[in-house]
N, C-alpha and C positions, 0 to 999 in steps of 0.2 A: 328305697327303690326295691321294686319285687323282681323276682327271677324272671318273670315274664318280660317285663321292660327293660332290665339288664340284657336279656338275650335279643330283644328287639333292636336294642342300641348298637349292637354289633361289637360292644367291647368284650373281648374274650375275657380278660382278668375280671372285670366287675362280674360277668355272668358266672365265672367259678366261684367268685366269693359269695355270690348269692347262693348258688347252689351248696356251698359249704354250710352256710346258715341253715338253710332247708333241711339238709342232712342231718346236721347236729340237733335240730328241732325233732326230727322223725326219730332220731335214735333214742332221744330222752323219753319219748311217748310210746315207743315200740316194745312189744312183747319180748321176751328174752329170746325166743326162737328166730326173731327178726334182726337182732343186734348184730349177728356175725357179718351178714352181707352188707349191711348199712355201714358197719365200721370199716370193712374194706373199700367200699365206695369212697367214704369220706377221706380215708388215708390216700387213695388215688387222687382226689380233688385236690388235697393239701400239697400233694408232690407237684401237680400241674401248677398250682398257684406259686409254690417256691420256685420253680423252673421260669415262670414268666416275670417275677419280680426282678427288678435290678438288684444286684447285691448291696447291702447296706455298707456304707463307709465305716470302717472301723475306727473309733475315736482312738488318737494316739495317746498311749500311756505316758507318764513322766519319763520312763525309760526310753521309750521310742524317740521322745523328744530330745533326751540327752545323747542318744545314739546318732541322731540327725545332726545336732549341733556338732558333735566331735567330728562326724564325716565331713562336715563343711568346713571346720576349722582345720582338719588335716588336708583337704583339697587346696585350701588357700595358704597353707604353709610353705615357706621357702626351706629347702634343704631336707634332710631325712626326718621322718616322723619320729616320736618317742618310741614306737614300736620297733622301728628299724634300728634306732640308736640303742636298744636294750640288748641286741644281740652282738654289738660291737665291742671289742676289747679296747680299753683305754690304754 
């Protein structure tokens, strides 16, 4: 999809992604004197893309899974939890 067709579609995110690609291509071919303004524009577009994209769901680590299982087990436990019993004197 080209920048023009992305803009015509009305999809803001696709338009920004195409603009990002165009700016990256222009940056690669630009003389040194033009790279600073192009890099600023590219960074601005990247920030806008990041703001529009939904946050990625972080994959649970084995430690996260273990903590979840422990919390579930303690929520279903009858009587005081191990953490509560540790502080008690016998």
